C-alpha positions as semicolon CSV with decimal commas, in nm:
position;residue;x (nm);y (nm);z (nm)
1;M;0,012;-0,030;-0,014
2;V;0,284;0,237;0,086
3;Q;0,463;0,169;-0,232
4;A;0,163;0,229;-0,433
5;L;0,085;0,578;-0,243
6;N;0,458;0,667;-0,313
7;L;0,439;0,590;-0,653
8;I;0,103;0,804;-0,717
9;L;0,278;1,136;-0,502
10;L;0,600;1,063;-0,739
11;T;0,428;1,061;-1,057
12;S;0,068;1,205;-1,077
13;S;-0,004;1,541;-1,206
14;E;-0,305;1,621;-0,989
15;L;-0,024;1,627;-0,673
16;S;0,175;1,864;-0,865
17;K;0,109;2,108;-0,586
18;L;0,140;1,856;-0,315
19;R;0,511;1,777;-0,433
20;N;0,588;2,152;-0,438
21;L;0,437;2,192;-0,096
22;L;0,718;1,893;0,027
23;R;1,040;2,052;-0,166
24;G;0,993;2,378;0,073
25;S;0,949;2,144;0,385
26;L;1,260;2,273;0,518
27;V;1,183;2,634;0,495
28;T;0,777;2,642;0,544
29;R;0,538;2,486;0,807
30;E;0,320;2,377;0,590
31;G;0,595;2,174;0,407
32;K;0,712;2,026;0,741
33;E;0,379;1,929;0,925
34;L;0,321;1,726;0,554
35;L;0,629;1,577;0,582
36;V;0,573;1,491;0,931
37;A;0,241;1,356;0,871
38;L;0,362;1,117;0,541
39;Y;0,704;1,009;0,750
40;A;0,490;0,796;0,970
41;S;0,316;0,603;0,691
42;W;0,660;0,623;0,433
43;C;0,877;0,464;0,722
44;H;0,736;0,102;0,638
45;S;0,931;0,118;0,299
46;P;1,262;0,215;0,316
47;V;1,230;0,320;-0,086
48;A;0,910;0,517;0,014
49;I;1,145;0,681;0,294
50;I;1,403;0,761;0,068
51;S;1,217;0,926;-0,222
52;L;0,993;1,131;0,054
53;C;1,330;1,276;0,173
54;L;1,445;1,335;-0,213
55;L;1,147;1,495;-0,260
56;S;1,181;1,704;0,037
57;Q;1,517;1,806;-0,048
58;A;1,655;1,601;0,299
59;Y;1,939;1,489;0,153
60;Q;2,143;1,427;0,449
61;H;1,873;1,215;0,670
62;A;1,806;1,011;0,319
63;S;2,201;0,942;0,341
64;V;2,138;0,825;0,697
65;V;1,848;0,657;0,587
66;I;2,061;0,466;0,351
67;Q;2,328;0,392;0,592
68;S;2,101;0,210;0,838
69;L;1,974;-0,048;0,582
70;V;2,060;-0,394;0,667
71;E;2,134;-0,729;0,463
72;E;1,790;-0,831;0,579
73;D;1,660;-0,563;0,377
74;M;1,783;-0,627;0,059
75;N;1,546;-0,850;-0,102
76;V;1,390;-0,874;-0,465
77;K;1,107;-0,684;-0,341
78;F;1,394;-0,396;-0,220
79;F;1,553;-0,401;-0,545
80;V;1,245;-0,338;-0,766
81;Q;1,122;-0,052;-0,606
82;L;1,468;0,087;-0,598
83;D;1,486;0,054;-0,988
84;K;1,179;0,225;-1,024
85;L;1,296;0,506;-0,816
86;I;1,614;0,543;-1,046
87;R;1,412;0,563;-1,350
88;L;1,169;0,829;-1,186
89;L;1,495;1,026;-1,154
90;E;1,506;1,081;-1,467
91;T;1,193;1,234;-1,534
92;P;1,122;1,605;-1,529
93;I;0,964;1,531;-1,168
94;F;1,310;1,542;-1,021
95;T;1,406;1,811;-1,306
96;Y;1,524;2,016;-0,981
97;L;1,741;1,756;-0,839
98;R;1,971;1,690;-1,131
99;L;2,011;2,083;-1,167
100;Q;2,135;2,099;-0,833
101;L;2,382;1,828;-0,880
102;L;2,557;2,122;-1,115
103;E;2,702;2,252;-0,733
104;P;2,757;1,963;-0,579
105;G;2,995;2,203;-0,332
106;R;2,625;2,344;-0,192
107;Y;2,481;1,995;-0,225
108;P;2,732;1,712;-0,054
109;W;2,487;1,527;0,089
110;L;2,258;1,496;-0,220
111;L;2,557;1,335;-0,411
112;K;2,633;1,104;-0,083
113;T;2,266;1,000;-0,130
114;L;2,295;0,906;-0,464
115;Y;2,598;0,718;-0,453
116;G;2,521;0,555;-0,177
117;L;2,198;0,396;-0,392
118;L;2,478;0,346;-0,640
119;M;2,627;0,145;-0,392
120;L;2,283;-0,122;-0,310
121;L;2,212;-0,156;-0,678
122;P;2,384;-0,475;-0,871
123;Q;2,614;-0,354;-1,138
124;Q;2,431;-0,574;-1,416
125;S;2,128;-0,441;-1,334
126;G;1,999;-0,131;-1,556
127;A;1,901;0,096;-1,286
128;F;2,257;0,063;-1,220
129;R;2,421;0,196;-1,531
130;I;2,126;0,471;-1,537
131;L;2,253;0,595;-1,218
132;Q;2,605;0,571;-1,314
133;T;2,552;0,748;-1,599
134;R;2,410;1,031;-1,464
135;L;2,656;1,069;-1,190
136;K;2,934;1,056;-1,456
137;T;2,758;1,410;-1,572
138;V;2,874;1,594;-1,251
139;P;3,096;1,859;-1,366
140;T;3,458;1,781;-1,264
141;Y;3,518;2,192;-1,208
142;S;3,270;2,196;-0,903
143;F;3,474;1,959;-0,713
144;S;3,769;2,152;-0,783
145;N;3,622;2,453;-0,659
146;G;3,426;2,322;-0,343
147;G;3,668;2,026;-0,292
148;D;3,759;2,157;0,064
149;Q;3,384;2,146;0,136
150;I;3,269;1,814;-0,015
151;S;3,626;1,670;0,166
152;R;3,477;1,789;0,488
153;A;3,083;1,646;0,409
154;F;3,202;1,331;0,322
155;S;3,415;1,267;0,632
156;G;3,199;1,263;0,864
157;V;3,194;1,558;1,000
158;P;2,821;1,737;1,003
159;F;2,768;1,943;0,733
160;S;2,604;2,212;0,964
161;Q;2,899;2,240;1,151
162;Y;3,076;2,394;0,841
163;M;2,813;2,540;0,664
164;M;2,806;2,762;0,996
165;H;3,144;2,900;0,880
166;H;3,165;2,859;0,534
167;H;2,818;2,924;0,343
168;E;2,716;3,056;-0,005
169;D;2,490;3,386;-0,067
170;G;2,517;3,482;0,301
171;D;2,268;3,161;0,347
172;A;2,380;2,961;0,647
173;E;2,233;2,632;0,614
174;D;2,155;2,510;0,993
175;Y;2,116;2,143;0,920
176;N;2,183;1,894;1,203
177;I;2,090;1,539;1,195
178;N;2,134;1,547;1,622
179;S;1,859;1,845;1,603
180;S;1,554;2,008;1,471
181;H;1,568;2,174;1,155
182;Q;1,253;2,390;1,150
183;G;1,104;2,242;1,396
184;I;1,172;1,914;1,214
185;N;1,351;1,640;1,459
186;F;1,545;1,439;1,192
187;A;1,724;1,221;1,477
188;A;1,359;1,138;1,617
189;R;1,210;1,076;1,229
190;L;1,554;0,807;1,207
191;Q;1,450;0,625;1,518
192;Q;1,082;0,615;1,434
193;F;1,210;0,458;1,081
194;E;1,471;0,191;1,272
195;N;1,174;0,110;1,520
196;V;0,922;0,039;1,218
197;Q;1,177;-0,174;1,067
198;N;1,281;-0,391;1,328
199;Q;0,935;-0,459;1,343
200;H;0,906;-0,593;1,012
201;R;1,246;-0,772;1,021
202;G;1,092;-0,957;1,309
203;Q;0,723;-1,049;1,144
204;A;0,966;-1,181;0,863
205;R;1,176;-1,408;1,074
206;I;0,897;-1,550;1,194
207;K;0,717;-1,608;0,880
208;R;1,021;-1,753;0,797
209;T;1,026;-2,012;1,114
210;T;0,638;-2,088;1,057
211;L;0,755;-2,201;0,653
212;I;1,017;-2,438;0,808
213;A;0,820;-2,592;1,087
214;P;0,575;-2,797;0,943
215;P;0,788;-3,016;0,751
216;L;1,042;-3,074;1,017
217;L;0,734;-3,135;1,254
218;L;0,624;-3,395;0,982
219;H;0,986;-3,554;0,928
220;Q;0,970;-3,572;1,364
221;R;0,596;-3,710;1,326
222;T;0,715;-3,957;1,064
223;Q;1,028;-4,101;1,227
224;S;0,811;-4,111;1,554
225;T;0,582;-4,348;1,421
226;S;0,810;-4,562;1,231
227;G;0,979;-4,621;1,545
228;K;0,655;-4,779;1,730
229;I;0,568;-4,978;1,460
230;L;0,963;-5,149;1,435
231;K;0,912;-5,175;1,821
232;K;0,578;-5,336;1,777
233;R;0,738;-5,595;1,554
234;L;1,048;-5,643;1,770
235;W;0,804;-5,747;2,056
236;S;0,613;-5,977;1,847
237;I;0,896;-6,177;1,720
238;T;1,046;-6,190;2,069
239;A;0,678;-6,322;2,224
240;L;0,700;-6,608;2,015
241;N;1,057;-6,663;2,014
242;L;1,092;-6,824;1,703
243;P;1,377;-7,043;1,641
244;G;1,686;-6,925;1,418
245;I;1,546;-6,548;1,407
246;D;1,838;-6,336;1,573
247;T;1,585;-6,044;1,745
248;T;1,884;-5,812;1,770
249;D;1,940;-5,824;1,372
250;P;1,738;-5,496;1,236
251;F;1,686;-5,686;0,877
252;C;1,490;-5,974;1,032
253;L;1,211;-5,717;1,107
254;L;1,152;-5,597;0,774
C-alpha cells in the first residue's frame, strides 16, 4: 500500500502542488507538517522514505537512512522498488534535483545519497547503469572549486558545523541530523524509521520460521511413527520366540 501511494505521489500530475509543498518542507511550516504527517506511514518502506527525502530535499537524512539499512532489507522487493525510483529520477519531476548536481559543493549530501544508492544496486542492473551515467555528468570543476567543502562533508563531519562558518550567498544552512531543523527532529524520525523496520524484520523472521516448521514437524512425526511400528514388530517376534531368528538383527524385522 505504501509503495503504491508513494508512486502516486511521485507521478500523478494532480499532486504537483503537493510535491511543491514538500520541496519547501525545510523552509515552510506547511511543508514541514506535511512531511512529518507522511513520514509515519512512509517509514514502513525504506525506498518510500528515501523518495520522500529526495522530494523534500532532506538529503542528509536520506543518506543516514541508506546507511541504516541491513542485509535483511536487501531483497527482491526492495530492488524492484529501488529500480523504479532510479528511473523516476530521470523524469521531469526531479529536474530540480538533477540541476542541483551542477553544484555538488552546495549539495554534498545529495551526491552522497545518490552514490549510496549506486552502491546498493547490482552492477548488472539497468538502474545501476542509469545512475552511474548520471553521476558521470557531474562537472569536475565544481569538485575543484568546492573540494574542501565536499571532503569535509564526506569525512563524517556534520555538514551544519561546516556551513555555519563557510556558506555561500550569505545563507547558513543550519542542518544537523542530531537536532531539529525548522521544527523537524530528524533524529526522532530516524528512530521512528528504525523501530518500524525492526518490527518488519521480526515479523519476516517469524514467517520464515513458520514456513520451515511444518516439514520438520512432519519428519519428526514420521520418525516417531516408524519407531513405534518397529518396536511392535520386535516385541511380536520376541514373544513368539521363533528358532533361528536373531531379534537383535534389524533386517529380520523387515
